[in-house]
Steps between C-alpha positions, in 0.01 A plus 500: 500500500641846413615709797255782418204262505621344825527844664155592369347186651679565829368857512149376418519247783619768740210726404254214548639426846481869593140520382413180685637651821305820441174315435541275804587761762281467806186299550614143558669557838809297418329211320700361212375637171621464147545793268293483183791447263792400721412188697705642791364527851554830680786352700680382183481829309839660449539863611423768246793630300585871501356545150171339606479720808565807286220400262260456793596843636438658160159332480405616850597858417297484179199353682518763774505781245215341307301473823568864588380606155180296538437622856538861386152465348348301787186619674505623859323180605764284330778695670327461839466125439870467415598692813278274710645185340852617579405476867428129457859414406629287784693178552303177500362404841768334710790635293754763603461839328762548231636842405393453137143430606486796734645731233245385241223708659700822486611423145140442392396832654797668332381373161158655564660832600718497187192434291307792648795731429533359149128547430299812548610521863177359640333170415188543290155391621 
C-alpha cells in the first residue's frame, strides 16, 4: 500500500476514534460502550493527538460563534429560559463537582450576554 494511502487511512481512523469519544461522552456512567465505527471501548481508546485536539477546539469556537449569532435574534422568553437552564448545570448526584462543570454555567451565561451585545442590545419579544 502506498505511504500516502496508509497515512490517509490512519488519519481517518483517528478522526473516527475522536468522533466516537465525542459521541459517547457522559450518560453510561462507566459502562463499556463501543464507538460506532471503531469497535474500541472507552478504556481502550488512545488519547487524542494534538492535531485532533486542535480540530475540536476550532469546531467549538465555530459552534460558540454560531450560537451567539443565533441567540442575537432570540426572544426575551428564550433568553430567560436559557438563563434558567444554566442554573441546572450540576454534577450528577453522588459525584464530586468538577471545575469544568461548575464553569459551564458561567460560560453559558457569558454566551447569552455576548449574544445580547451582538444583537440589538436587548432580546426581542
